[in-house]
N, C-alpha and C positions, 0 to 999 in steps of 0.2 A: 252685837250683831243681832239684828231683828229681821225675821222673815215671816211671810204669811203664805201659807200653802193650803192646798185641798187635803182634806184628812184621808180620804180614800187613796189618793195617789201616793202620798208619802207613806202610808201604812203598807200598801202593796209593795212599794220599793223596799221598805224596812224587812218585810217577809221574805222578799227575793233575795236580798244580799245577806241575810241572816243564815242562809243555807251554807255560807262559808265561813261563819263565825264559830270559834271553838266554844264548847260548853264549859269545860274546865281546863284551865292551864295555868301553868306558873307564870306566863307572861300575861299580865291583866289586860293589856291593850288588844289582845287577840279575842277577847270576849266583847268588844265592842264594835261599833260601826264608825268608821271615819266619815264625817260630813265635812264637805268642802263647798262653800259658797262663794260664787263669783258670777258677776253679770247677769243676775236673776236666774241662775242655774244652780241647783243643789245637786251635787254629785255624792252618792252614797257608795261606800266601798266596805265589803266584808272580806276578811282574809285569815286563813288558818295556818300559814307557812306551806300549804300544798295547793290549796284552792283559793282563788280569788273571784269575786263577783262584784262588778261595778254597774251602777245605773244612775242615770240623770233625770230629774224632773224640774220643771220650770216653777219658780216661786216668785212672789212679789217681794223684792228687797234691792236696795242699792248698796247694801254692805258687802263686805267679803271678809273670809276667814276660814279657819278650819279647826275641828276638834274631834275627839273621839267620846262616844257616849255608849254606855252599857246597852247592848241590843235588847235583851229581854226587858229591862226597865222601860226603855223608850217605847217598845211596841205596846206594852201593857198600858202606859201613860196614854199614848194616842188612841188605843182602843176605847177608852173611858172617856174621851172628850165628847161633849154633847152637841157640838156644832159641826157642820161639814168643812168650815174654814177655820184653821187654827193658827194662832200667833205664837211663833217660838222666839224667845228671847234668850239669847246667851250672853250673860253678863261678864264683865271684866275678870271676875274670879272663877269663871267657868261654870257658874251655876246656871241651869236651864230652867226657864219659867215657861 
């Protein structure tokens, strides 16, 4: 799954949905953000069993799929990207480049 998106748009969306992500929990998926890509729209969801926040941004992609990524690591990774447009590649084994 490959997508190209605006760095500031996705970073802002991550910060927004991260408000509903658990800091420490026994359920590891609650420390992450669910990303769902379909029809050029990336839907980001944060959820902690009490509060859920969902937002959508437009991306350049013809792919579709969904996965969960650690919210803190993903936001830190994006913050350090040097360009305003970022390419995110989620490989078959769920490694994100």
